[in-house]
C-alpha positions as CSV (number, residue, x, y, z in Angstrom):
1,M,0.0,0.0,0.0
2,S,1.2,3.5,-0.8
3,T,2.1,5.9,1.9
4,G,1.5,9.6,2.1
5,K,-1.1,11.6,0.1
6,F,-3.2,9.8,-2.6
7,G,-5.8,11.8,-4.5
8,N,-7.9,13.5,-1.8
9,I,-6.7,11.2,0.9
10,P,-4.2,13.2,2.8
11,S,-2.6,10.2,4.5
12,M,-2.9,6.6,3.3
13,Q,-1.6,5.3,6.6
14,E,-4.2,7.3,8.6
15,W,-6.9,6.1,6.2
16,R,-5.8,2.4,6.7
17,Y,-5.7,2.9,10.5
18,E,-9.2,4.4,10.5
19,E,-10.6,1.6,8.3
20,L,-9.2,-1.1,10.6
21,K,-10.3,0.8,13.7
22,S,-13.8,1.0,12.3
23,L,-13.8,-2.8,12.2
24,G,-12.6,-3.0,15.8
25,I,-9.0,-3.8,15.0
26,E,-6.3,-1.8,16.7
27,F,-2.6,-2.6,17.2
28,S,-0.1,-1.6,19.8
29,D,1.8,1.5,18.9
30,N,5.6,1.6,19.5
31,K,7.2,5.1,19.6
32,K,10.7,3.5,19.1
33,L,9.6,2.2,15.7
34,A,7.9,5.4,14.6
35,I,11.2,7.3,14.7
36,F,12.4,5.4,11.6
37,N,9.6,6.9,9.5
38,S,10.8,9.2,6.8
39,A,8.8,11.8,5.0
40,K,9.6,10.2,1.7
41,K,6.5,9.2,-0.4
42,D,6.0,5.5,-0.5
43,D,8.6,4.7,2.0
44,A,7.9,1.9,4.5
45,V,6.4,3.3,7.7
46,F,5.2,2.1,11.1
47,Y,2.0,4.0,11.9
48,K,-0.1,3.4,15.1
49,G,0.9,-0.2,15.2
50,I,0.6,-0.9,11.5
51,F,3.5,-1.6,9.1
52,I,2.8,0.0,5.7
53,T,5.2,-1.2,3.1
54,G,5.0,1.6,0.6
55,N,7.1,0.5,-2.4
56,H,9.1,-2.0,-0.3
57,S,8.8,-5.8,0.0
58,K,7.2,-7.1,3.2
59,S,10.5,-8.5,4.3
60,G,12.3,-5.3,3.4
61,T,9.9,-3.4,5.6
62,L,10.4,-5.8,8.5
63,A,14.2,-5.5,8.1
64,K,14.0,-1.7,8.3
65,F,12.4,-2.0,11.7
66,S,13.8,-5.3,13.0
67,K,16.6,-3.9,15.3
68,E,14.1,-2.0,17.4
69,L,11.3,-4.5,17.0
70,Q,13.3,-7.5,18.4
71,A,10.5,-9.9,17.5
72,S,10.8,-13.5,18.5
73,F,7.6,-14.6,16.6
74,I,5.6,-13.1,13.8
75,V,2.0,-13.9,12.7
76,F,1.6,-12.6,9.1
77,V,-1.7,-12.6,7.2
78,D,-1.8,-11.8,3.4
79,D,-3.7,-12.7,0.3
80,R,-0.6,-13.5,-1.7
81,K,1.3,-16.6,-1.3
82,N,4.6,-15.0,-2.5
83,H,4.4,-12.4,0.2
84,I,4.0,-15.1,2.9
85,E,6.9,-17.1,1.4
86,D,9.0,-13.9,1.4
87,M,8.3,-13.2,5.1
88,Q,8.8,-16.9,6.0
89,N,12.3,-16.9,4.3
90,Y,13.2,-13.7,6.1
91,C,12.1,-15.1,9.5
92,E,14.0,-18.4,8.9
93,K,17.2,-16.5,8.1
94,N,16.8,-14.3,11.2
95,N,15.8,-17.1,13.6
96,I,12.3,-15.6,14.1
97,G,9.3,-17.9,14.7
98,F,6.7,-17.5,12.0
99,L,3.1,-18.3,11.3
100,G,1.9,-17.4,7.8
101,I,-1.8,-17.3,7.1
102,L,-3.0,-17.1,3.5
103,F,-6.3,-15.3,3.3
104,D,-7.8,-16.6,0.1
105,G,-11.5,-15.9,0.7
106,L,-11.7,-13.8,-2.4
107,K,-11.5,-16.9,-4.6
108,N,-14.8,-18.1,-3.1
109,L,-16.7,-15.0,-4.4
110,L,-19.2,-15.9,-7.1
111,G,-19.2,-14.0,-10.4
112,E,-16.8,-11.4,-11.9
113,P,-16.3,-7.8,-10.7
114,E,-18.2,-5.3,-12.8
115,P,-15.5,-3.0,-14.3
116,K,-17.7,0.1,-14.4
117,L,-18.6,-0.3,-10.8
118,A,-15.0,-0.9,-9.8
119,R,-13.8,2.2,-11.6
120,F,-16.6,4.3,-9.9
121,Q,-15.6,2.9,-6.5
122,E,-11.9,3.6,-7.1
123,Q,-12.6,7.2,-8.3
124,Y,-14.9,7.8,-5.4
125,L,-12.3,6.6,-2.9
126,I,-9.6,8.8,-4.4
127,E,-11.8,11.9,-4.4
128,N,-13.7,11.4,-1.1
129,A,-11.3,9.2,1.0
130,E,-14.2,6.9,1.6
131,W,-14.9,3.4,0.3
132,L,-18.4,2.6,-1.1
133,E,-19.8,-0.9,-0.9
134,D,-21.5,-2.1,-4.1
135,V,-25.0,-1.2,-3.1
136,E,-24.1,2.4,-2.2
137,A,-22.0,2.8,-5.3
138,Y,-24.7,1.5,-7.6
139,K,-27.2,4.0,-6.0
140,L,-24.8,6.9,-6.5
141,M,-24.0,5.8,-10.0
142,A,-27.8,5.8,-10.8
143,E,-28.3,9.2,-9.2
144,S,-25.4,10.8,-11.2
145,S,-26.7,9.4,-14.6
């Protein structure tokens, strides 16, 4: 995920934090890790307990913060097998216990995404910093036609 400003979203990391918080998910913050955050766009950051990779690999992001993190075990959830394998390899090389969970629930969805709807949702997100579920998006699309 990108970091910094994206469209009308002033901070992608704040947006992600608020999205997770609205679902009841909050992580522990660590001020020692936050000092490694740069102001560079798309750099890996640690924000309110969340690692955001920017344009770095998952393992590269972990490596950036590993000295202060001093993790003995990592639980990692991702929807891409190659990301899990990347993290597993990093943890094995650095003697860190690892549990990788592949979230592949998307493959169980029926049907195909509707391209026009997806483009509308993406544009709305960029302009309004808010994600619309399909029903809401269809309603707004109909109103704007």
